[in-house]
C-alpha positions in Angstrom: -38.9 54.1 -145.1 -35.9 51.7 -143.8 -33.5 51.0 -146.3 -34.4 47.7 -146.6 -38.1 48.8 -147.5 -36.9 51.5 -149.9 -34.9 48.4 -151.7 -37.8 46.6 -151.5 -39.7 49.0 -153.2 -37.4 49.5 -155.8 -37.0 45.7 -156.3 -40.8 45.3 -156.8 -41.2 48.1 -159.2 -38.4 46.7 -161.5 -40.1 43.0 -161.4 -43.7 44.6 -162.1 -42.1 47.2 -165.0 -40.1 44.3 -166.3 -43.2 42.0 -166.5 -45.8 44.6 -167.9 -44.1 47.3 -169.5 -41.1 45.3 -171.2 -43.3 41.9 -171.6 -40.1 40.1 -170.4 -41.8 38.1 -166.9 -39.0 37.6 -164.6 -37.9 34.2 -163.8 -34.7 34.9 -161.8 -32.5 37.7 -160.2 -30.4 37.6 -163.6 -33.6 38.9 -165.6 -34.0 41.9 -162.8 -30.3 42.8 -163.2 -30.5 42.8 -166.9 -33.6 45.1 -166.8 -31.9 47.1 -164.3 -28.6 47.5 -166.5 -30.8 48.8 -169.2 -31.7 51.8 -167.1 -29.9 55.2 -167.2 -27.8 56.6 -164.3 -28.5 57.2 -161.4 -31.5 54.8 -161.7 -29.4 52.0 -163.0 -27.3 52.1 -160.0 -30.0 52.5 -157.4 -31.7 49.5 -159.0 -28.5 47.3 -158.9 -28.0 48.4 -155.6 -31.5 47.2 -154.4 -31.5 44.1 -156.3 -28.0 43.1 -154.6 -29.6 44.1 -151.0 -32.5 42.1 -151.4 -31.0 39.0 -153.1 -28.3 39.2 -150.2 -30.9 39.1 -147.6 -32.2 36.1 -149.2 -35.8 37.0 -149.9 -38.0 34.5 -151.1 -39.1 35.5 -154.7 -42.3 34.2 -156.8 -41.1 34.2 -160.2 -43.0 34.1 -163.6 -45.8 36.3 -162.4 -47.6 39.1 -164.6 -51.0 40.4 -165.0 -52.0 37.6 -167.1 -51.1 35.1 -164.4 -52.9 37.1 -161.8 -56.1 37.1 -164.1 -55.8 33.2 -164.4 -55.6 32.7 -160.8 -58.3 35.1 -159.9 -55.6 37.1 -157.6 -55.5 40.7 -156.6 -52.3 42.5 -157.5 -52.5 44.4 -153.9 -52.4 40.8 -152.2 -50.2 38.8 -154.5 -46.8 38.4 -152.6 -43.7 38.7 -154.8 -40.8 39.1 -152.1 -40.7 38.0 -148.4 -38.4 38.3 -146.1 -36.5 35.2 -144.6 -38.3 35.9 -141.3 -41.6 37.2 -143.0 -41.4 40.7 -141.4 -41.5 42.5 -144.7 -43.6 41.4 -148.1 -44.4 43.4 -151.3 -47.1 42.6 -153.7 -47.4 42.7 -157.3 -49.1 45.9 -156.7 -46.2 47.5 -155.2 -47.6 47.1 -151.4 -45.2 47.0 -148.8 -46.4 44.8 -146.0 -44.9 45.3 -142.5 -45.2 42.9 -139.5 -43.2 43.8 -136.4 -41.2 40.9 -135.1 -41.8 42.5 -131.5 -45.7 41.5 -132.1 -44.8 38.0 -133.2 -42.5 37.3 -130.0 -45.1 38.6 -127.8 -47.8 36.4 -129.5 -45.4 33.5 -128.8 -44.8 34.2 -125.6 -48.5 34.3 -124.8 -48.8 31.2 -126.4 -46.3 29.4 -124.2 -47.8 31.1 -121.2 -51.4 29.8 -122.4 -49.8 26.3 -122.9 -48.3 26.2 -119.4 -51.5 27.0 -117.7 -53.3 24.2 -119.8 -50.6 21.9 -118.1 -51.0 23.1 -114.7 -54.8 22.9 -115.1 -54.3 19.3 -116.5 -51.9 18.3 -113.7 -54.5 19.8 -110.8 -57.4 17.6 -112.4 
């Protein structure tokens, strides 16, 4: 697991524990930091470092989600994305699953699309 994935895993756990155990659904980074600050060291420092890392990487966050909201939306905790990296290569779900997409695969798909678009243009020109 990369340092970014590890930080994402910790931040997702902090979010879920805050929402389900503490019954305080996080609304912003400050809520996560406040919960993390209530932990004992070394967990406190690890959690604060992880929050800072994910925040500094400009992850998109879906705030205000807890198990009740998921039930209302008929959504699965394993599929409901809480955190997403700016480029979309890493996501974490409410259920704690880390979803990875290889940016190289995405580049290859875009390259294939460009090549197929060029072939369509060539074909259209011949007709």
